C-alpha positions in Angstrom: 8.4 91.7 -10.3 8.3 93.4 -7.4 5.9 95.1 -8.0 4.1 96.3 -5.3 4.6 99.5 -6.9 2.6 99.2 -9.8 0.1 97.6 -7.2 0.3 100.7 -5.7 0.0 102.8 -8.4 -3.1 101.5 -9.3 -4.6 101.4 -5.7 -4.1 105.0 -6.1 -6.9 105.3 -9.0 -8.5 102.2 -8.1 -8.7 101.8 -4.2 -6.6 98.8 -4.4 -9.3 97.0 -6.7 -7.0 96.3 -9.2 -4.0 94.4 -7.2 -6.8 91.4 -5.9 -5.6 91.9 -2.2 -7.8 89.2 -1.9 -7.3 86.8 -4.4 -9.1 86.1 -6.8 -9.9 82.1 -6.8 -11.6 81.0 -10.4 -11.1 77.3 -11.2 -8.3 77.1 -9.0 -7.4 79.3 -6.1 -5.5 82.3 -6.9 -3.5 80.9 -10.1 -4.8 80.6 -13.5 -2.2 80.3 -16.6 -0.7 83.4 -18.5 -2.7 84.1 -21.2 -1.0 83.0 -24.5 1.8 81.4 -23.6 0.8 78.3 -21.2 1.3 74.8 -22.8 0.3 71.9 -21.3 2.4 70.1 -19.0 3.0 66.2 -19.5 4.9 63.5 -17.3 8.0 62.9 -19.0 8.4 59.6 -20.5 11.3 57.5 -21.6 10.0 58.3 -25.3 9.8 61.6 -24.5 13.9 63.9 -24.1 11.8 66.9 -22.7 12.2 69.0 -19.6 8.6 70.0 -18.5 9.2 73.7 -16.9 6.2 75.1 -14.4 6.3 78.5 -13.5 4.3 80.0 -10.4 4.2 83.5 -9.0 2.3 86.8 -9.5 3.0 89.7 -12.5 6.0 89.8 -11.7 6.6 85.9 -13.8 3.5 87.0 -15.8 6.3 88.7 -17.7 5.0 92.3 -17.1 7.9 95.2 -17.7 9.4 93.3 -21.1 7.7 94.6 -24.4 7.9 91.7 -26.1 5.5 90.0 -23.7 8.1 86.9 -22.8 9.2 87.6 -19.7 12.4 85.8 -17.8 10.6 82.5 -17.7 10.6 82.0 -21.4 13.8 83.3 -21.7 15.1 80.8 -19.1 13.8 78.2 -21.3 15.4 79.0 -24.3 19.0 79.4 -22.1 17.9 75.5 -21.3 17.4 75.0 -24.8 20.8 76.8 -26.7 22.7 74.9 -23.2 21.0 70.9 -22.9 20.3 70.6 -26.5 17.2 69.6 -24.8 13.2 70.5 -25.1 11.6 72.3 -23.1 7.7 72.2 -21.9 7.4 76.0 -20.5 3.8 76.0 -18.2 3.6 79.2 -17.2 0.6 79.4 -14.3 1.8 82.9 -13.2 -1.5 85.8 -12.7 -1.1 88.8 -12.1 -2.3 89.5 -8.5 -1.6 86.3 -7.0 -0.3 86.8 -3.5 1.8 84.2 -1.7 -1.0 82.5 0.4 -2.8 82.1 -3.1 -1.0 80.4 -4.2 -0.2 78.2 -1.0 -4.1 77.5 -1.3 -3.4 76.8 -4.8 -0.5 73.8 -4.7 -2.5 72.4 -2.4 -6.6 72.4 -3.6 -6.0 72.8 -7.0 -6.2 69.4 -8.9 -4.7 71.3 -12.4 -1.6 73.2 -10.4 -0.7 70.0 -8.4 -0.8 67.7 -12.1 1.8 70.3 -13.2 3.9 70.5 -10.5 4.4 66.4 -10.3 4.8 66.5 -13.8 7.3 69.1 -14.0 11.4 68.7 -14.3 11.9 72.1 -13.1 9.3 74.9 -10.6 10.2 78.4 -11.0 8.4 80.9 -8.6 8.3 83.9 -8.1 6.1 86.0 -6.2 5.5 88.7 -3.4 4.6 91.9 -4.5 1.5 91.7 -3.8 2.0 90.5 -0.5 2.8 93.8 -0.1 -0.9 95.5 -0.2 -0.8 95.5 3.6 2.0 97.4 4.6 1.2 99.6 2.6 -2.2 100.1 3.1 -0.6 101.3 6.7 1.7 103.5 6.0 -0.4 105.4 4.2 -2.6 105.4 7.1 0.1 107.0 9.2 -0.3 103.8 11.6 3.3 102.8 11.6 6.5 104.4 10.6 8.6 103.7 7.6 9.5 100.0 7.0 7.9 98.3 10.7 4.5 98.5 8.4 6.2 95.9 6.1 7.3 93.9 9.2 4.4 91.4 9.4 3.8 91.2 5.9 7.8 89.6 5.1 7.0 87.0 8.2 4.0 86.2 6.1 5.5 85.9 3.2 8.1 83.7 4.6 5.9 81.2 6.4 4.0 81.1 3.0 6.9 80.6 0.8 8.0 77.8 3.0 4.8 75.6 3.0 4.2 75.7 -0.9 7.8 74.9 -1.5 7.6 72.2 0.7 4.3 71.4 -1.0 6.2 71.4 -4.4 8.7 68.8 -3.5 5.7 66.5 -1.8 3.8 66.7 -4.6 7.3 65.5 -6.5 7.3 62.2 -4.6 11.1 61.9 -4.9 11.7 62.5 -8.3 14.3 64.7 -9.4 13.4 68.7 -9.2 15.1 71.7 -9.9 13.1 74.0 -7.7 14.3 77.4 -7.9 13.5 81.0 -7.0 13.5 84.6 -7.9 14.1 87.3 -5.9 13.1 90.3 -5.5 14.6 93.8 -6.7 14.1 97.4 -5.0 11.6 98.9 -7.5 11.0 102.5 -5.6 15.1 103.7 -6.0 14.4 106.0 -9.3 10.7 106.0 -9.5 9.3 108.2 -7.3 7.8 110.2 -10.3 5.1 107.8 -10.4 5.1 106.3 -7.3 2.4 107.2 -4.5 3.4 110.3 -2.6 2.8 108.5 0.7 6.7 106.6 -0.6 8.2 109.2 -2.3 10.2 110.5 0.2 11.6 106.8 1.8 11.8 105.1 -1.6 15.1 103.5 -1.3 14.3 103.0 2.9 11.2 100.7 2.3 13.0 100.0 -1.4 16.0 97.9 0.5 14.2 96.5 2.8 11.0 94.7 1.8 13.9 93.3 -1.1 15.9 92.1 1.6 13.3 90.4 3.6 11.5 89.0 1.0 14.4 87.8 -0.6 16.3 85.8 2.7 12.7 84.7 3.1 12.6 83.1 -0.1 16.3 82.2 -0.2 15.5 80.4 3.1 12.5 77.8 1.7 15.1 77.4 -1.2 17.7 76.2 0.7 15.4 74.2 3.5 13.9 72.0 0.6 16.9 71.3 -1.5 16.4 74.2 -4.1 18.0 77.9 -4.9 17.5 81.3 -5.5 18.7 84.1 -7.2 20.3 87.4 -6.6 18.0 90.1 -8.3 19.0 92.3 -5.6 22.4 92.8 -6.1 22.5 92.4 -9.8 19.6 95.7 -10.7 20.1 97.5 -8.0 24.4 96.5 -7.2 25.6 95.9 -3.9 24.5 97.6 -1.4 20.1 97.9 -3.2 20.4 101.4 -3.5 21.6 101.5 -7.2 18.5 103.1 -10.1 18.1 100.2 -11.9 16.1 102.6 -13.8 18.9 104.3 -15.2 20.7 101.7 -16.3 17.5 100.5 -18.6 17.7 96.9 -16.9 14.0 98.8 -14.9 11.1 99.7 -17.0 9.6 103.3 -15.7 7.0 103.4 -18.4 5.7 100.0 -16.9 6.2 100.6 -13.7 7.4 99.1 -11.4 8.9 95.8 -13.2 12.3 95.3 -15.2 12.5 95.7 -18.3 13.4 93.2 -21.3 17.3 93.4 -20.3 16.2 93.1 -17.0 14.6 89.9 -17.0 17.0 88.4 -19.5 19.2 89.2 -16.7 17.4 86.8 -14.2 16.9 84.2 -16.8 20.2 84.0 -16.9 21.1 84.3 -13.2 18.7 81.2 -13.4 20.2 79.1 -15.9 24.0 79.9 -13.9 22.2 77.5 -10.9 22.4 74.6 -12.8 20.2 72.3 -13.2 20.8 69.4 -9.8 20.1 66.8 -9.2 18.3 66.4 -12.5 20.4 63.9 -14.2 22.0 64.2 -17.4 20.5 67.4 -18.5 
């Protein structure tokens, strides 16, 4: 999930190579199906009562940090099945290391991604961690001070997430769609023993700043395109965002820095509470 810290930890050993900071473009720009958990999306028809759920994003959406490997996308689908009595077919197209710019390109150009979205009743987004690599590099190099290093990345993310939401709406062509997005926790507070040294003394300051900035941009994009977001920051880190999610068991320090299984389940519950409007008879 917020997972720019995992990218940082890998960066210390691999010079950021493992984070795919420039994207990984296979047959679809920057995005491909998460291994082992995708099912081909099929258009809803009068003969089928199943809901089609498509997930887009990065490692926070593939299930990283959850020891079961299921992640919040699968738990969310499970909650919908339990609450509505309807089957939910999940197509998880999230991929580790995907930046928001990569996802913009994918939803605008990749036929498989576009077809999946066009057939979806529910589209969920969870992305942002890899977008922070540029700010991390600036801070480590001493090119700027503290939270200022991340402001350009937050602004770029805001434009990208709005473009992603707009294209999803366009691809749905006026059909009822439940568009939802998760937001970021503060993944730095409590992880000082494993994050890079240049972040340790200002971990909470940076963690709260980037989470708030990305979350505001995500929620603004959802509101502008008739979607909804969930507040993961306060759910995991408390009202002011400074709480230690690792101490409460909602974050996974062993697989830093993602939500734990409990954290993923919490995120799914938050999503389910947003309802499924504007879907008819969900």
